[in-house]
C-alpha positions as a Markdown table, in Angstrom:
| # | Residue | x | y | z |
|---|---|---|---|---|
| 1 | Met | 0.0 | 0.0 | 0.0 |
| 2 | His | 1.3 | 3.4 | -0.9 |
| 3 | Val | 0.5 | 6.2 | 1.6 |
| 4 | Asn | 0.2 | 9.8 | 0.4 |
| 5 | Thr | 3.2 | 10.8 | 2.5 |
| 6 | Leu | 2.9 | 14.5 | 1.5 |
| 7 | Lys | -0.6 | 14.7 | 2.9 |
| 8 | Leu | 0.4 | 12.7 | 6.0 |
| 9 | Lys | 3.3 | 15.1 | 6.6 |
| 10 | Gly | 0.9 | 18.0 | 6.2 |
| 11 | Lys | -1.5 | 16.6 | 8.7 |
| 12 | Ile | 1.3 | 16.0 | 11.2 |
| 13 | Val | 2.3 | 19.7 | 10.9 |
| 14 | Glu | -1.3 | 20.8 | 11.0 |
| 15 | Arg | -1.7 | 19.0 | 14.3 |
| 16 | Gln | 1.4 | 20.7 | 15.6 |
| 17 | Met | 3.3 | 17.5 | 15.9 |
| 18 | Thr | 6.6 | 16.2 | 14.4 |
| 19 | Gln | 7.3 | 12.9 | 12.7 |
| 20 | Glu | 9.4 | 12.0 | 15.7 |
| 21 | Gly | 6.5 | 12.7 | 18.0 |
| 22 | Val | 4.1 | 10.6 | 15.9 |
| 23 | Ala | 6.6 | 7.8 | 15.9 |
| 24 | Lys | 6.8 | 7.9 | 19.7 |
| 25 | Glu | 3.0 | 8.0 | 20.1 |
| 26 | Ile | 2.5 | 5.0 | 17.8 |
| 27 | Gly | 5.3 | 3.0 | 19.5 |
| 28 | Ile | 7.9 | 2.7 | 16.8 |
| 29 | Asp | 11.5 | 4.0 | 16.6 |
| 30 | Arg | 12.0 | 7.4 | 15.0 |
| 31 | Ser | 14.4 | 6.0 | 12.4 |
| 32 | Ser | 11.9 | 3.2 | 11.5 |
| 33 | Phe | 9.2 | 5.9 | 11.0 |
| 34 | Tyr | 11.4 | 8.0 | 8.7 |
| 35 | Arg | 12.4 | 4.9 | 6.7 |
| 36 | Lys | 8.7 | 3.8 | 6.3 |
| 37 | Met | 7.9 | 7.4 | 5.1 |
| 38 | Lys | 10.8 | 7.4 | 2.7 |
| 39 | Lys | 9.5 | 4.1 | 1.2 |
| 40 | Gly | 6.1 | 5.7 | 0.5 |
| 41 | Gly | 4.5 | 4.1 | 3.6 |
| 42 | Glu | 4.6 | 0.7 | 2.0 |
| 43 | Thr | 5.9 | -0.9 | 5.2 |
| 44 | Phe | 3.5 | 0.7 | 7.7 |
| 45 | Thr | 1.5 | -2.1 | 9.3 |
| 46 | Val | -2.3 | -1.9 | 9.8 |
| 47 | Gly | -1.5 | -1.3 | 13.5 |
| 48 | Asp | 0.8 | 1.6 | 12.6 |
| 49 | Ile | -1.9 | 3.2 | 10.4 |
| 50 | His | -4.6 | 2.6 | 13.0 |
| 51 | Ser | -2.4 | 4.3 | 15.7 |
| 52 | Met | -1.7 | 7.2 | 13.4 |
| 53 | Ile | -5.4 | 7.7 | 12.7 |
| 54 | Leu | -6.0 | 7.9 | 16.4 |
| 55 | Thr | -3.0 | 10.0 | 17.2 |
| 56 | Leu | -3.7 | 12.5 | 14.5 |
| 57 | Asn | -7.5 | 12.4 | 15.1 |
| 58 | Leu | -8.1 | 11.9 | 11.4 |
| 59 | Gly | -11.6 | 12.1 | 10.0 |
| 60 | Thr | -13.0 | 9.7 | 7.3 |
| 61 | Ala | -12.2 | 12.0 | 4.4 |
| 62 | Glu | -8.6 | 12.6 | 5.7 |
| 63 | Ile | -8.1 | 8.8 | 6.1 |
| 64 | Met | -9.3 | 8.2 | 2.5 |
| 65 | Asp | -7.1 | 10.9 | 1.1 |
| 66 | Ile | -4.0 | 9.8 | 3.0 |
| 67 | Phe | -4.2 | 6.0 | 3.1 |
| 68 | Phe | -6.5 | 5.1 | 0.2 |
| 69 | Asp | -5.4 | 7.7 | -2.3 |
| 70 | Glu | -5.1 | 6.2 | -5.8 |
| 71 | Lys | -2.5 | 8.8 | -6.6 |
| 72 | Gly | -0.4 | 7.8 | -3.6 |
| 73 | Ala | 1.9 | 5.6 | -5.8 |
| 74 | Glu | 2.4 | 8.5 | -8.2 |
| 75 | Thr | 3.2 | 10.9 | -5.3 |
| 76 | His | 5.8 | 8.4 | -4.1 |
| 77 | Leu | 7.4 | 8.1 | -7.5 |
| 78 | Met | 7.6 | 11.9 | -7.8 |
| 79 | Gln | 9.2 | 12.2 | -4.3 |
| 80 | Glu | 11.8 | 9.6 | -5.4 |
| 81 | Ala | 12.7 | 11.6 | -8.5 |
| 82 | Val | 13.4 | 14.7 | -6.4 |
């Protein structure tokens, strides 16, 4: 599964958190969180995603945009090209 990491990063900032803070809240190492983000979210587990949804207090539309975005793969490919 590709996560729209740009939108996820935006929500993290919008909620006045950091990626490191989210990693701590969901119970994974900071470096693991960054590595999973760099890989387009492919290696986030269902548990990781569920914990992020709760931590960031995401609504249904936000969940769909971030975790079920058909353009997520395209976004990941564009990020890799930069």
